[in-house]
LUMDREN-167933 format. One record per residue (C-alpha): y, z, x; residue in three letters. Coordinates in steps of 0.25 Angstrom, whole numbers, plus 2048, in hexadecimal, padded with zeros to 3 digits. Layout:
// LUMDREN-167933
YZXALA
...
***
This chain:
// LUMDREN-167933
5034C3DD3MET
50D4CCDCCLYS
5064DADC9LYS
5064D8DB9ASN
4FE4CADBBGLU
4F54D1DC4LEU
4F24DCDBAILE
4F04D2DAFGLN
4E64CADB8CYS
4DE4D6DBCLEU
4DD4D9DACALA
4D94CCDA9LEU
4CE4CDDB4ILE
4C94D9DAELEU
4C84D4DA0VAL
4C04C8DA5ALA
4B74D1DADALA
4B54DADA1ALA
4B24CED98ALA
4A74C9DA1ARG
49E4D4D9BALA
4914D7DA0ASP
4854D6D96ASP
48B4DCD89PRO
47D4E3D85THR
47E4F1D8CPRO
4734F5D95ARG
478503D95TYR
48350CD91GLN
49150FD97LEU
49151DD9BPRO
49A525D92PRO
4A652AD97THR
4AC532D8CGLU
4BA535D8BVAL
4C0541D83THR
4CE540D87ALA
4D0537D7BTHR
4CF543D71ARG
4C153FD6EALA
4B553BD77PRO
4B652BD7AARG
4AE522D82GLU
4B851FD8DGLY
4B3511D8FPHE
4B750DD80ASP
4C6514D80LEU
4D150BD7EPRO
4DA510D89LEU
4D7513D99ALA
4CF51FD9BTHR
4C8525DA8ALA
4BE531DA9VAL
4BD537DB7VAL
4B1540DB9ALA
4AC549DC5ASP
4BB54BDC7VAL
4B9558DD2GLY
4AF551DD9ARG
4B2552DE8ALA
4C0555DE5ARG
4C8562DE7PRO
4CE561DD9GLY
4DC562DDDLEU
4E1556DD5SER
4DE54BDCBLEU
4E1541DD4ALA
4D4544DDBGLU
4CB53FDD0SER
4D3537DC7LEU
4D952BDD1ARG
4CF523DCCPRO
4D6522DBEVAL
4E0515DBEPRO
4ED518DB7GLY
4ED527DBBLEU
4F652ADC7PHE
4F5538DCCILE
4FF53CDD7ALA
4F9547DDDASN
504550DE2ARG
4FC559DEBHIS
505564DE5ASN
4FD56EDDBPHE
50A573DD6SER
50E565DD0GLN
4FF55FDCEGLY
4FC551DCDASP
505548DC5ARG
4FD53FDBCLEU
502531DB6SER
4FA527DAEVAL
500519DAEARG
50C51FDB3GLY
50E529DA9LEU
50E538DAEGLY
516535DBBALA
52153CDB7ARG
51B54ADB8ALA
522554DC0ALA
51555DDC0PHE
50955EDB8GLY
505552DAFVAL
50D54ADA5ARG
50A53FD9BGLY
4FB541D9DILE
4F354AD92LYS
4EA554D9BVAL
4DE55AD94LEU
4D4564D9BLEU
4C7565D92ASP
4CE561D86GLY
4D956BD89ILE
4E8565D8BPRO
4EE568D99LEU
4F9560D93THR
504569D8EMET
50A564D80PRO
517560D88ASP
50E556D8FGLY
50E55ED9DGLN
500560DA4SER
4FD56ADAEGLN
4EF568DB5LEU
4EE575DBAASN
4E2578DB2ASN
4DB56CDB5LEU
4D0570DC0ASP
4CC564DC6LEU
4C056BDCCGLY
4BA56EDBFSER
4BE560DB8THR
4B2558DB5GLY
4B954CDB0ARG
4C6546DABILE
4C953BDA1GLU
4D6533DA2ILE
4DC52BD97LEU
4E8522D9CARG
4F451DD93GLY
4FB523D88PRO
4F352DD80SER
4FC534D77SER
4F652ED6BSER
4EB539D6FLEU
4F2544D77TYR
503543D75GLY
508546D83ASN
4FF53CD8AALA
50652FD8EGLY
4FF52DD9BGLY
4F1530D95GLY
4E653CD95VAL
4DF544DA0LEU
4D454BD9BALA
4CC554DA4ALA
4BE55BDA1HIS
4B9567DA9THR
4AB565DB0GLN
49F566DA6ALA
498573DA7PRO
48A574DACALA
47E56FDA3GLU
47557ADA4ALA
476587DADALA
48258DDB3TRP
487589DC1ARG
49358DDC9VAL
49A582DD1ALA
4A3587DDDPRO
4AC57DDE5ARG
4B557EDF0LEU
4BF573DF5VAL
4C7574E02ALA
4D056AE09GLY
4DD566E10SER
4EA56EE0EASN
4E457AE0AGLY
4DC576DFFLEU
4D1581DFAPHE
4CC580DEBARG
4C0589DE7ALA
4B9587DD9GLN
4AD58CDD2ALA
4A8588DC5SER
49E58DDBBLEU
497584DB0ALA
48C585DA8GLY
485585D99ARG
47E590D92ALA
47958CD84ALA
485588D7BLYS
48F58BD86THR
495584D92HIS
49E588D9CALA
4A7584DA8PHE
4B158DDB0ALA
4B8589DBDSER
4C0591DC7LEU
4C858BDD2TYR
4D2591DDDGLU
4DA587DE5LEU
4E2588DF1HIS
4EB57DDF8SER
4F657CE03GLU
4F956FDFFGLY
4FD563E07TYR
50B565E07ARG
513572E0AALA
51657BDFFHIS
509575DF8ALA
501582DF7ASP
4F9584DEBALA
4EF58EDE5ARG
4E958EDD7ALA
4DD592DD0ARG
4D758EDC2ALA
4CC592DB8LEU
4C7587DAFASN
4BC58BDA4ALA
4B5584D98ARG
4AA58AD90VAL
4A4582D84GLY
49B587D7AHIS
493580D6FALA
497586D62LEU
48D57DD5ATHR
486570D5FPRO
491567D5DHIS
49E572D5FTHR
4A3577D6CGLU
4AD580D6FLEU
4B3580D7ETHR
4BC58BD83LEU
4C5585D8FLEU
4CD58ED99LEU
4D6589DA5HIS
4DD593DAELEU
4E558FDB9TYR
4EE598DC4ASP
4F7592DD0ALA
4FE59EDD7PRO
506593DDETYR
506584DDFLEU
511580DE8PHE
51A573DE7ASN
51E56BDF4PRO
526562DEBSER
529553DEFSER
53054DDFBLEU
539542DFEASP
531534E05ALA
535538E14PRO
531546E12ALA
523542E0CALA
520538E16ARG
524540E22ALA
52154EE1DARG
51854DE11PRO
51355BE13ARG
521561E12SER
529568E07VAL
53756AE06ARG
53C577E09GLY
543579DFDPHE
536577DF4VAL
530582DFDVAL
53C58CDFBGLY
53D58ADECGLN
52D58EDEBGLY
52B581DE4ALA
51D585DDESER
515588DD1LYS
50D594DCCGLN
503591DC0VAL
4FB599DB7ARG
4F4592DACGLN
4EA595DA2ALA
4E458BD96GLN
4D958CD8DGLY
4D3585D82GLY
4C9584D77ILE
4C2577D73ARG
4B9576D67LEU
4B1568D66GLU
4A8563D5BTYR
49F558D5FARG
494553D55PRO
48754DD5APRO
48853DD5EPRO
48253AD51ALA
48C541D49LEU
49853ED53HIS
4A253BD49HIS
4AB547D49ARG
4AF54FD55THR
4BA559D56SER
4C1562D61SER
4CB56DD61LEU
4D2573D6DVAL
4DB57ED6ELEU
4E2581D7BTYR
4EC58AD82GLY
4F458AD8FVAL
4FC595D95ASP
503592DA3ARG
50C599DACALA
515591DB6LEU
51E596DC1LYS
52558ADC8ASN
52F58CDD3PRO
53457CDD5ILE
542578DDEPRO
54D57EDD6GLY
547585DCAARG
53A58FDC8ILE
53358CDBBVAL
52B597DB4GLU
523592DA8LEU
519598D9DASP
51258FD95ARG
50A591D89ARG
503585D82ALA
4F7581D79GLY
4F3578D6FGLY
4E7574D66LEU
4E1565D66ARG
4D7560D5CTHR
4CE554D5CGLU
4C654ED52HIS
4BE541D52GLN
4B7539D47PHE
4AD52ED48ALA
4A8525D3ETRP
4A4515D3DALA
4AA511D4AGLY
4B651AD48THR
4BB525D50ARG
4C752ED4CLEU
4CD539D55VAL
4D8542D51THR
4DE54ED55GLY
4E9558D57LEU
4F155ED63ASP
4F9569D61LEU
500571D6DASP
50B57AD71PHE
51157ED7EGLN
51C589D81ARG
52258AD8EASP
52A596D93ASP
53258FD9EARG
53D598DA8ARG
543590DB3GLU
54C596DBEPHE
553592DCASER
54C592DD6ASN
55159ADE2GLU
546598DEBGLY
53D5A0DF4LEU
5445ACDFDPRO
5495A3E09GLU
5425A5E16GLY
5365ADE10GLU
5285A7E11ARG
5225A8E03VAL
5125A8E01ALA
50E59FDF7ASP
50A5A9DECGLU
5185B0DEDARG
5215A4DEAVAL
5225A6DDCPHE
5245B4DDEGLU
5305B1DE8LEU
5375A5DE3VAL
5445A9DDFGLN
5495A8DD1TYR
5585A3DCCGLY
55F5A1DC0ALA
55859EDB4SER
558590DAFGLN
54F58EDA5VAL
549597D9AASP
541591D8EGLN
536591D85GLU
531582D85GLU
52757ED79GLN
51F572D76VAL
51656FD6AARG
510563D67SER
50855DD5BPHE
4FE551D5DGLY
4F554CD52PRO
4ED53FD57PHE
4E4535D51VAL
4DA529D57SER
4D2520D50LEU
4C8517D57GLU
4C150CD50LYS
4B7502D54ASP
4BC4F5D4FVAL
4AF4EBD50GLY
4A44EDD5AALA
4AD4EBD67ALA
4BC4F0D64LEU
4C04FFD61THR
4CE502D5DALA
4D5510D5ETHR
4E2513D58VAL
4E8522D59GLY
4F6529D59GLY
4FB536D5BARG
50753FD57TYR
50E548D60ASP
518551D5DARG
51F55AD68TYR
529565D67ARG
53056AD72PHE
537577D72ALA
54157FD7CVAL
54758BD76ASP
54E586D6AASP
54F576D6DLEU
54356ED68VAL
53F560D6BARG
534557D63ALA
52D54BD68MET
524543D61GLY
51B537D61GLN
51052FD5APHE
507528D65SER
4FE51ED60PRO
4F3516D67MET
4EB50AD64VAL
4E0506D6DGLY
4D34FCD6DVAL
4C84FBD74VAL
4BE4EDD75TYR
4B04EDD7AARG
4AF4E1D82LEU
4A04E3D85ASP
4994F0D86PRO
49F4F3D93PHE
4AD4EFD92SER
4B94F3D8BARG
4C64EED88TRP
4D14F7D82TYR
4E04F7D7EALA
4E9503D7BHIS
4F6505D76VAL
4FC514D74ALA
50951BD75THR
50D528D7CALA
516535D7BPHE
51953DD87GLN
523549D85THR
52B54FD90PRO
52555DD95THR
52C56AD93THR
52E569DA2SER
53555BDA1GLU
53D55ED95LEU
54256CD9AGLY
546566DA9ASN
554562DA7ARG
55C55DDB1PRO
568565DACSER
560572DAEGLY
562577DA0GLU
55657DD98GLY
551577D8BGLY
54A569D8BPHE
55155CD90ASN
556555D83PRO
556547D8AASP
547546D8DLEU
53E540D84GLY
52F53DD82PRO
529531D89GLU
522526D80ARG
51751CD85VAL
512510D7FLEU
50550BD86GLY
4FD4FED85LEU
4EF4FDD8CGLU
4E44F3D8ETHR
4D84F4D97GLY
4C94F2D9ALEU
4BD4F9D9EARG
4B04F4DA3ARG
4A34F8DA7HIS
49B4EFDB0VAL
48D4F5DB0ARG
4874ECDBBARG
4924F0DC6ALA
4924FEDBEARG
4A14FCDBFLEU
4AC501DB5ASP
4BA4FADB4LEU
4C64FEDADGLU
4D34F7DACVAL
4DF4FBDA4ALA
4ED4F3DA2LEU
4F84FCD9ATYR
5074FDD98GLN
510509D94LEU
51D509D8EGLN
523515D91ILE
53151AD89THR
539527D8EASP
531528D9BALA
532536DA0LEU
537535DAFILE
538540DB7PRO
544542DC1PHE
54B54CDCAGLN
55A54EDCBVAL
56254FDD8GLU
56155EDDDARG
55B563DE9GLU
558571DE5ASP
54F56BDD9SER
543564DD7GLU
542565DC8GLU
53D558DC1ILE
544553DB4TYR
540548DABPHE
54753CDA3ARG
544531D9BASN
544523D9FALA
546518D95GLY
53A50FD96GLN
52E50EDA0ALA
522505DA1ARG
514507DA7ASN
50B4FCDA8ARG
4FD4FBDB0GLY
4F04F7DB4LEU
4E4501DB6GLU
4D64FDDBCLEU
4CA505DBFSER
4BC502DC5LEU
4B050ADC7SER
4A3506DCDALA
49650BDD1VAL
4904FFDD8PRO
485508DDELEU
47E515DDASER
487520DE0GLY
493516DE4LEU
4A0516DDCARG
4AC50FDDDALA
4BA511DD5ASP
4C650ADD5LEU
4D350CDCDALA
4E0504DCDTYR
4ED506DC6THR
4F94FDDC4PHE
504503DBEGLY
5134FCDBBASP
51B507DB6TYR
52A504DB5VAL
536509DADPHE
53B4FFDA4GLU
548505D9FASP
54D512DA7TYR
55B516DAAGLU
55E522DB3VAL
56C527DB7GLU
56E529DC7THR
57A52ADD0ALA
582529DC2GLY
57D51CDBEGLU
571516DB4LEU
566510DBCVAL
55C507DB4GLN
54E508DBALEU
5474FFDB1ALA
53D4F8DBAGLY
53A503DC2ASN
52D509DC4GLU
529516DBEVAL
528520DCAPRO
51C529DCEGLY
511520DCBVAL
50A514DD3PRO
50A505DD0ARG
4FC505DD6HIS
4F150DDD8ARG
4E350BDDELEU
4D7514DDFPHE
4C9511DE4ALA
4BD51ADE7ALA
4AF518DECLEU
4A5523DEBSER
496525DEETYR
48C52FDEAASP
47F530DF0THR
472535DE8PRO
472542DF2GLN
480547DEDGLY
489542DF8LEU
49553ADF4PHE
4A1533DFATHR
4AE52DDF4GLU
4BA525DFAVAL
4C6523DF2ALA
4D451DDF5LEU
4E151BDECGLU
4EB513DEFARG
4F8516DE8VAL
50450CDE7GLY
511510DEBARG
51B515DDFTYR
52A51ADDCTRP
52E528DDDALA
53A526DD4ASN
54051EDC8ASP
549516DD1PHE
53E510DD9ASN
545512DE5GLY
553519DEAPRO
55C51CDDDPRO
569516DDDPRO
573519DE8ARG
56751FDF0SER
565519DFFASP
557520E00ALA
54C516E05PRO
543510DF9PRO
536515E00ASP
53A524DFCGLU
539521DEEPHE
52B51CDECPHE
51D522DF0ASN
515518DFAARG
508513DF7ALA
4FC51BDFDTYR
4ED519DFELEU
4E4525E00ARG
4D6526E02VAL
4CD533DFEASP
4BF535E03LEU
4B453EDFDARG
4A6542E02LEU
49E54CDFBGLY
490551DF7ILE
48B555DE8ASP
47C55ADEATYR
477562DE0ARG
47E56FDE0ALA
48756DDEBALA
494564DEDARG
49D562DF9ALA
4A9557DFBPHE
4B2554E06VAL
4BE54BE03ALA
4C8545E0AVAL
4D5542E02GLU
4DF537E09ASN
4D4534E13LEU
4DF52CE1BPHE
4EA535E1BALA
4F352CE13ALA
501532E11GLN
506530E02TYR
50D538DF7ASN
50453CDEDGLY
51053CDE2SER
51E53BDE0VAL
528542DD8VAL
530537DD0PRO
53F536DD1ASN
53F544DDBALA
54E547DE0PHE
550545DEDGLY
54453BDF0GLY
53A546DEFARG
53053FDE7PHE
524540DF1PHE
517549DF1GLU
50F546DFEPRO
4FF546DFDALA
4F754CE08PRO
4F1544E13GLY
4E2544E16ARG
4DC550E0ETHR
4CE557E0FTRP
4C655DE03ARG
4BA565E05LEU
4B156ADF9GLY
4A5571DF7VAL
49E576DEAGLY
492575DE1GLY
48B57DDD6TRP
483588DD5ILE
47A58CDC9GLY
472584DBEGLY
***
């Protein structure tokens, strides 16, 4: 049976299962799962697109990577690079895999404040997973709400403050590869004010050589009720990383034989990053009492200050960034109709300076903190001011059409203005969406969704030109997406089981594709537009609580991501890559977990993840006129198993975790289209984590 036929059969089986509804008379109400990433609070079960909400994000986890908590979400692939300098690479339904660093194609929010800059680039430095309470994920084109959000939305929320008296919660995490993370938080309420603050310090030697990292951060949130229905919230996020070293990638033979190694050239160039970032915001919310809940409003003002020093092979980049913006959201409800409208205004100014990298002094052993002092600057290559301004009004109308059907229509117009010195580029698009939800019975929903998306190149992608010139690449344009999706949600109350399945197809025009040029003295990543690509797939998730305290989770993703029209010039000839798979994302991914909590507070969890093999380059193997073996161009499939044990009893908490229990050798990530076949970023073998904490106070 062909895979497409298998998908169709599975979908029909699930439709049939949903049609066999339980007794339609509800005996209890489903536990509400509120989603706020839709720009107005909504019940997640009734949304016309694929969603997921992950709670208890930091429980029994060190808080180093989003992969620790978000692996149960189908359709979301997190390539953990085990490299604090580069961070996780996130892709939703194949979109976002192009990121050289940070996150692309996904709108990232923290307590309602964007971590995604106006140009579409997201940095996760200020996202402290140790103090995060829950994360919401919208999968699929979301430009009708957020503009630069072709893959979806990730909205993180800081832990809720204590309901009563003030309490202090210290936490220590230690583990393999020199990991030490100390954190303390303060939370509580007094009269009309509630507050939460968290401070942490991180040290890590890293699995690979030249992967040392040191960072510290402060996250704070203070809310004050101005009136019974109006609240003002102040948010502050500070991040300081004195050094984050980058071991770069390896070719296949080195990754297999010497996974901890790093090339001497990378060390000699002092490849690393030093970052300081401050982000603050003010949020004003108005929510009337439930009986008059026909109008809600919110206003957010935010600002970002970021300083970066980044020696990389071939270049030294210095960047000073100022960014900020305003977000407004208003909801009106009447007679089965809900209208949400708002406006985003954002600006970004980067002062960029780039120099040739003459490397560190030869023969001298350099202490970590002195690399940025001793790395030798060469000739100035770029000195320019880059500006981005964006304007995005949006509207969404949701209407109950009869007793069982709800329809949603919406759209947003985005206008982006990119400027470098005296050169200006403008990009814009109207992004509409249409969605429907049909209530098959009180515990089953069928939905369908059609939407478009618009993704601009970031300033880094525009500014990195293979010719080495300054300014912006005039040949690089935005990526445009048309998405279709249908799915089912079902709650089987007798089995306490939740099921969700989604089928989708994304048609991508001018896809943004990374590549490197043939230079041994540089690892710079450039971008070009591919003609057409098509991403289609299936997402399945199951969650069951068959016995009190026992929970089982299953998530499966199938993705068929291929180029439909993409010509590349290589060795003096044009090569058509239509039919090749898009690199960097697997066709198959399976996650399963079983956990048990005892009434006495003891808990255990075993989880496994199977990731299928995937290509590392656009050619899906050796390029023309190359005699390299094919197995050096794909990331091999792998299976990893994690085990966690712990106690959460009264004011005491502790856990021990073994990640990659059976010491599978695999690469956690690839760098698509890297020069010299250096695609692979090896992941650690068996890794231990130990955490202790608790709380003191009321």
